[in-house]
MARMARNU-916121 format. One record per atom (N, C-alpha, C, O): x, y, z; residue in one letter. Coordinates in steps of 0.2 Angstrom, whole numbers, plus 5000, padded with zeros to 4 digits. Layout:
BEGIN
XYZA...
REM end
This chain:
BEGIN
498950274987X499250264993X499850214992X499750154990X500450224995X501050184994X501350175001X501050195006X501850135001X502150125008X502950115007X503250095002X503250125013X503950105014X504050055019X503750065025X504349995018X504449945023X505149945026X505649955023X505149945033X505749945037X505849875040X505449845042X506549865040X506849815045X507149845051X507149905051X507349805055X507749825061X508349865059X508449925063X508749845055X509349885053X509149955050X509450005051X508549955046X508350025043X508150075049X508350135048X507850055054X507650095060X508350125063X508350175065X508850075063X509450095066X509850145062X510250185065X509650145056X510050195051X509650255049X509750275043X509150275053X508750335051X509250395052X509650395057X509250435047X509650495047X509250555046X508650555044X509550615047X509250675046X509650725042X510250715043X509450765038X509850805033X509450865031X508850875032X509850915028X509550975025X509850975018X510450955017X509450985013X509650985006X509551045002X508951065001X510051085001X509951154998X509751144991X509351184988X509851084987X509651074981X508851064981X508551094977X508651024985X507851014985X507551074987X507051094984X507851114992X507551184994X507451224988X507051264987X507951224983X507951264977X507451244973X507051284970X507351174972X506751154968X506151174971X505651194967X506051154977X505351174981X505251244981X504651264980X505751284981X505651364981X505451384974X505051424974X505651354969X505451364962X504751354961X504351394959X504551294964X503751274964X503351324968X502851354965X503651344974X503251394978X503151464974X502651494975X503751484971X503651544967X503151554962X502951604960X503051494959X502551484953X501851474956X501351474952X501751464962X501051454965X500951494972X500951464977X500951564971X500851604977X500251584981X500251584987X499651564978X499051554981X499151494986X498851484991X499551444984X499651384988X500251394993X500351344997X500551444993X501151454997X501051525000X501551565000X500551545003X500451615005X500951635011X501051695011X501151585014X501651605020X502251635017X502651675020X502451625010X503051645007X502951705003X503451724999X502351735003X502251794999X502751845000X502951874995X503051865006X503551915006X504151905002X504451944999X504351835002X504951814997X504751804990X505051824986X504151784989X503851774982X503851834978X504051834972X503651894981X503651954978X504351974975X504352004969X504851954978X505551974976X505751914971X506051934966X505651854973X505851794969X505551794962X505951774957X504951814961X504651804955X504951844949X504851834943X505251904951X505551944947X506351924945X506651964941X506551874948X507251854947X507451814941X507151754940X507851844937X508251804932X507851764927X507251734928X508151754921X507851704916X507851634918X507451594916X508351614922X508451544924X507751524927X507551464926X507451564931X506751544934X506251524929X505951474929X506151574924X505651564919X505851504915X505351464913X506451494913X506651434909X506551364913X506451314910X506651364919X506551304923X505851284925X505651224926X505351334925X504751324927X504351264923X504051224926X504451264917X504051204913X504351134915X504051084913X504951134918X505251074919X505251054926X505551004928X504751084930X504751064937X504650994939X505050964943X504150954936X504050884938X504750844936X504950804940X505050864931X505650824930X506250844935X506650804936X506250904937X506750924942X506650884948X507150864951X506050884950X505950844956X506150774956X506350744960X505950744950X506150674949X506850664949X507150604950X507250714946X508050704946X508350724952X509050714952X508050754957X508450774963X508650714967X508250674968X509250714968X509550654972X509450664980X509350724982X509450604983X509450614991X510050644993X510650634990X510050684998X510650715001X511150655004X510950615007X511850665003X512350625005X512550635012X512850585015X512450695015X512750705021X512250755025X511850785021X512250765031X511750805035X511750875032X511250905032X512350905031X512350975029X512650985022X513251005022X512350955017X512650955010X512751025007X512351065009X513251035003X513251094999X512951084992X512951024990X512651134989X512251124983X512651094977X512451064973X513351124977X513751104972X513851024972X513950994967X513951004978X514050924979X513450894977X513450834973X512850914979X512250884977X512150884969X511850834966X512350934966X512250934959X512650884955X512450874949X513150864958X513550814955X513150744954X513350704950X512650734958X512250674958X511550694954X511150644954X511450754952X510850774949X510850734942X511350734938X510250704940X510250664934X509850694929X509750664923X509650754929X509350794924X509850824919X510450814920X509650854914X510150884909X510650934912X510450964917X511250934909X511750984912X511451054912X511651094917X511051074907X510851144907X510351154913X510351214915X509951104915X509551114920X509951124927X509751164931X510451084928X510951094933X511251164934X511251194939X511451184928X511751254928X511251304930X511351354933X510651294927X510051344929X509851344936X509751394939X509851284939X509651274946X510151304950X510051344955X510851304948X511351334952X511251414952X511351444957X511151434946X511051504945X510451534949X510451584952X509851494949X509251504953X509451504960X509151554964X509751454963X509951454970X510351514972X510151544977X510851534968X511251594970X510851664970X510951704974X510351664965X509951724965X509351724970X509151774973X508951674970X508351674973X508351644980X507851654984X508851594982X508851554988X509351574993X509251584999X510051574990X510551584994X510551654998X510851655004X510351704996X510351765000X509851765006X509951795011X509451715006X508951705012X509151635016X508851615020X509651605014X509851535016X509951535024X509751495027X510351585027X510451585034X509751575038X509751535042X509251615036X508651615040X508251545038X507851515042X508251525032X507951465030X508251405033X507951365036X508951405033X509251345037X509151345044X509151295047X509051405047X508951405054X508251375056X508151335061X507751385051X507051355052X507151275052X506851235055X507551255047X507651185045X508051155051X507851095053X508551185053X508951155059X508551155065X508651105069X508151205066X507751195072X507251135072X507051105077X506951125066X506551065065X506951005067X506650955070X507550995064X507950935065X508050925073X508050875075X508250985076X508350985083X507750955087X507750915092X507150975085X506550955088X506450875086X506250835091X506550855080X506450785078X506950735082X506750685084X507550755082X508050715086X507850715093X507950655096X507650765096X507450765103X506850715104X506850675109X506350725099X505750675100X505950605099X505650565102X506450595094X506650525093X506950495100X506850435102X507350535103X507750515109X507250505115X507350455119X506750545115X506250545121X505650495120X505450465124X505450495114X504750455112X504850405108X504350365107X505350395104X505450345099X505250355092X504950405091X505350315087X505250325080X504550325079X504350365074X504150295082X503350295080X503150365081X502750395077X503350405086X503150475087X503350515082X503050565080X504050505080X504250545074X503850545068X503650595065X503750475066X503350465060X502650495061X502350515056X502350485067X501650505068X501550585067X500950605066X502050625068X502050695068X502350725062X502450785061X502650685057X502950715051X502450755047X502550805044X501850715045X501350745041X500750715042X500750655043X500150745042X499450715043X499350655039X498950615040X499650655033X499450605028X499850535029X499650485026X500350535033X500750485034X500450435040X500250465045X500550375040X500350325045X500850275046X501150245041X501050265052X501550215054X501150155057X500750165062X501250095055X500950035058X501449975057X501649965051X501549945062X502049885063X502749905060X503149935063X502849885054X503549895051X503449935045X503949935041X502949975044X502950015037X502650085038X502250095043X502850125034X502550195034X502150195027X502350185022X501550225028X501050225022X500850295021X500850335026X500750315015X500450385013X500450395006X500750355002X500150445004X500150464997X500850494995X501250524999X501050474988X501650494986X502250444987X502750454984X502050394991X502550344992X502450284987X501950284984X502950244986X502950194980X502350154981X502250114986X501950144976X501250104976X501450034977X501049994980X501950014974X502149944975X502449924981X502649864982X502649974985X503049964991X503749974990X503949944985X504150004995X504850004994X505149975000X505049995006X505549924999X505849885005X506549925006X506949925001X506749945011X507349985012X507949935012X508549955011X507849875014X508349815014X509049835018X509549825016X508949865024X509449885028X509849945027X510249965031X509649985022X510050045020X509850105024X510150155025X509250095027X508950155031X508650205027X508450195021X508450265030X508050315027X508350385030X508450385035X508350435025X508550495027X507850545028X507450535023X507850585033X507250625034X507450695033X507950715036X507150735028X507450805027X506850855027X506350845023X506850905032X506350955032X506351005026X506951015024X505851025024X505851075019X505451135021X504851135023X505651195020X505251255021X504751275016X504351315017X504851245010X504451265004X503951215001X503651224996X503951155005X503451105002X502951095008X503051105014X502351085005X501751065010X501550995009X500950975011X501950955006X501750885005X502450845006X502950875007X502350775007X502950735007X503150705000X502750694996X503850704999X504150684993X504650634995X505050644999X504650584991X505250534992X505750544986X505550534980X506350554988X506950554983X507250494983X507450464989X507350464977X507650404977X508350404973X508450444969X508850364976X509550364972X509450334966X509050294964X510050344962X510050314955X510150234956X510550214960X509850194952X509850124953X510450094950X510650044952X510850134946X511350104943X512050104947X512550074945X512050134952X512650134956X512450144964X511950174966X512950124968X512750134975X512750204977X513150244974X512350224982X512250294984X511950304991X511950254994X511750364992X511450374999X510750334999X510450314994X510450325005X509850295006X509250345003X509450405002X508650315002X508150365000X508050415005X508150405011X507750475003X507650525007X506850545007X506650555002X506550555013X505850575013X505850645015X506050665021X505650695011X505650765012X504950775015X504450755013X504850815020X504250835024X504250905025X504750935026X503650935026X503651005028X503951025035X503750985040X504351075035X504651085042X504151125046X503651155044X504251125053X503851155058X504051235058X504551255055X503551275060X503651345061X503951385055X504251435056X503651365049X503851395043X503551465043X503751515040X502951475047X502651545048X503151595051X502951655050X503651575054X504151625057X504651645052X505051685054X504651615046X505251625042X505351695040X505951715039X504851725038X504951795035X504751845040X504651905038X504651835046X504551885051X505151925052X505651905051X504951995053X505452035055X505852015061X505452005066X506452015061X506851995067X506852055072X507052115071X506752035078X506752085084X507452105086X507852065086X507552175087X508152195090X508252165097X507752155100X508852155099X508952135106X508652185111X508652245110X508452165116X508152205121X508652255124X509252235124X508452315126X508952365128X509352345133X509952355133X509152305138X509552285144X510052245142X510652245144X509952195138X510452145135X510952185131X511552165131X510652225127X511152265122X511652315127X512252315125X511352335132X511852375136X512352335140X512852355141X512152275142X512552225145X513152205140X513752205142X512952185134X513452155130X513652195124X514152185121X513352245123X513452285117X512952265112X512752205111X512652305107X512152295103X512352235098X511952195096X512952245095X513152195090X513252125093X512952075090X513552115099X513552055103X512952025105X512751965104X512452065107X511752045109X511452025103X511051975103X511552055097X511152035091X511451965089X511051925086X512151955089X512351895087X512151835092X511951785089X512151845098X511851795103X511151775101X511051715101X510751825099X510051815098X509951775091X509451735090X510551765087X510451735081X510751665081X510851625076X510951645087X511351575088X510851525092X511051485095X510151535091X509751495094X509751425091X509651375094X510051425085X510151365081X510851365079X511151425078X511251315077X511951315075X512051355069X511651355064X512451405069X512551455064X513351465063X513651465068X513551485057X514251495055X514351565055X513951605055X515051585056X515251655055X515051685049X514751745049X515051645043X514851675037X514151695037X513951745034X513651645039X512951655040X512851725044X512351765042X513151725050X513051785054X513251845051X512951895052X513751845047X513951905044X513451925039X513351985038X513151875035X512651895030X512051925033X511751965031X511851895039X511251915043X511351985046X510852025046X511952005048X512052065052X512352125048X512252175050X512652105043X513052155039X513752175042X514052215039X513952135047X514552145050X515052105046X514852055042X515752125046X516252085043X516352015046X516252015052X516551965042X516651905046X517251905051X517151875056X517751955050X518251965056X517851995062X518051965067X517452045061X517152065067X516652015070X516652015077X516351975066X515851925069X516351875073X516151855079X516851855070X517351805074X517551835081X517551805086X517751905081X517951935087X517451935092X517551915098X516851955090X516251955095X516051885097X515951875103X516151835093X515951765095X516451735100X516251705104X517051755099X517651735104X517451765111X517551725116X517251825111X517051855117X516451815121X516551805126X515951805117X515351775119X515551705121X515251675126X515951665118X516151595119X516651595126X516551555130X517051645127X517451655133X517051665139X517151645144X516451705138X516051715143X515551655145X515151665149X515551605141X515151545142X514451555139X513951515141X514351605134X513651615132X513551585125X512951575123X514051555121X513951515116X514451465116X515051465119X514351405112X514751355112X514951345104X514551375100X515451305102X515651295095X515751225094X516051185099X515651205088X515851135086X516051135078X515751175075X516451095076X516651095069X516351035066X516350985068X516051055060X515751005055X516051015049X515951065045X516450965046X516850975040X517251035040X517751035044X517151085035X517551135035X517351205039X517651255039X516751195042X516451255045X516451245053X516351185055X516451295057X516351295064X515651325065X515451385062X515251295069X514551315070X514451335078X514751305082X514151395078X514051425085X513351415087X512851425083X513251405094X512551395096X512551425103X513051415107X512051465105X511951485112X511951435117X511651385116X512351445122X512351395128X511751395132X511351445131X511751355137X511151365142X511151435145X510551455146X511651455147X511751525150X511551575145X511151625147X511751565139X511551615134X510851615132X510551675131X510551555132X509751555131X509451585136X508851615135X509651575143X509351605148X509351685148X508851715149X509851705146X509951785145X509451805139X509151865140X509351765134X508851785129X508151765131X507651785127X508051745137X507351725139X507051665136X506451655136X507551615134X507251555131X507351505136X507851485138X506751465137X506751425143X506951345140X507051305144X506951335134X507051265131X507551275125X507651225122X
REM end
């Protein structure tokens, strides 16, 4: 049993993030343990047959976890994260190949689950405070006074010293893992990875839009609207639907002009999300 000690500044610097690199490592572990990750069996059946990279990486799983860096920004790219990876270069290259073959084809739906979790946690933080966030991250964690305790945390205790902590949900882990920055240079704060909510929905078959909504908007636009319950990019929507990015952009422009989706830019990408009116049409009350 270990602990993380917080100061006032650390609570003010609490962050949330998604880490494609960690998801690649955690997915690799899940693919090697079907019995412990039964929810992922539909994906594991495909992933287990993928590439020599997976077979070569499996013996090095503990080291891969130890060398995975904390994410530097909320929506990091795996290529950026690999620049801070402290393992052997050949492992970094194999991880990137594994990501491209085993994880990236499914990333839009994986990221949708992760971002839905982040939306839930940030709303919980705003409404109920940090104690409630920590109380519901994982049954093994306990928050008391100024510290978080649980298995897998540093046994000697970790004082954050004002740098804060990043929280990152994971679709492929069923435990909490602490990712630490390299000590030799300044970097991002430590990151606590925890199991995401609603992972059971990850591999469900996606329902087609109801006929009434499809007749109103057209089947393509209704389908796109249904996939914007969480912030989503044009590229992700194109991968999910099989439509060209140009066609997706045109349909999204119509939905945005009608007030059914909103958009915001983060770094180099524009994210689309169903508006309150759009969610009402989809029958989503929250």
